[in-house]
C-alpha positions as CSV (number, residue, x, y, z in Angstrom):
1,X,33.2,88.4,-7.4
2,X,32.9,85.9,-5.8
3,X,32.2,82.4,-6.7
4,X,32.5,78.6,-6.0
5,X,35.1,76.7,-7.8
6,X,32.9,72.9,-7.4
7,X,29.2,72.5,-7.0
8,X,28.7,71.4,-2.5
9,X,27.4,67.6,-2.4
10,X,24.3,67.2,-0.7
11,X,25.4,65.9,2.5
12,X,27.2,69.2,3.2
13,X,25.3,71.3,2.2
14,X,22.3,69.2,4.6
15,X,24.6,69.5,7.3
16,X,25.2,73.1,6.8
17,X,21.0,74.2,7.6
18,X,21.4,71.1,9.9
19,X,20.0,72.2,13.6
20,X,23.3,71.7,14.9
21,X,23.6,75.4,15.4
22,X,20.0,76.2,16.6
23,X,19.4,76.7,20.3
24,X,18.5,74.9,23.2
25,X,15.5,74.9,25.1
26,X,17.0,76.8,29.2
27,X,17.0,74.6,31.6
28,X,15.0,75.3,34.0
29,X,15.7,73.7,38.2
30,X,12.8,73.9,41.0
31,X,13.5,76.4,43.8
32,X,14.6,75.4,46.8
33,X,12.1,76.9,48.6
34,X,8.7,76.7,47.0
35,X,9.8,74.2,44.1
36,X,8.6,75.7,41.2
37,X,11.0,75.7,38.9
38,X,13.2,78.4,37.9
39,X,16.2,79.8,35.5
40,X,19.3,78.5,36.9
41,X,21.7,81.4,39.0
42,X,18.5,82.8,38.9
43,X,16.4,84.0,41.3
44,X,13.0,82.6,41.8
45,X,10.4,84.6,40.7
46,X,7.7,83.5,43.2
47,X,9.4,83.3,46.5
48,X,12.3,86.2,45.8
49,X,15.0,83.9,46.5
50,X,18.5,82.9,45.8
51,X,20.4,80.3,47.2
52,X,17.8,79.3,49.9
53,X,18.4,83.3,50.9
54,X,15.7,86.3,50.6
55,X,16.8,88.5,48.2
56,X,13.5,90.1,46.9
57,X,10.4,90.8,47.8
58,X,7.9,87.7,46.9
59,X,6.1,88.9,44.2
60,X,1.5,88.8,44.4
């Protein structure tokens, strides 16, 4: 069974437990056509456009 050779310091332990590995919130951008917030590189849910072109029917 693996056992640590030395005690890990509090600083090393806290660095490992810190929020450095947590994910960030997704970046939101404004739609070019309707101005609603949407995920970058995704079709707008409100007007159905992507890169200024109509891709889907608008959601009601």
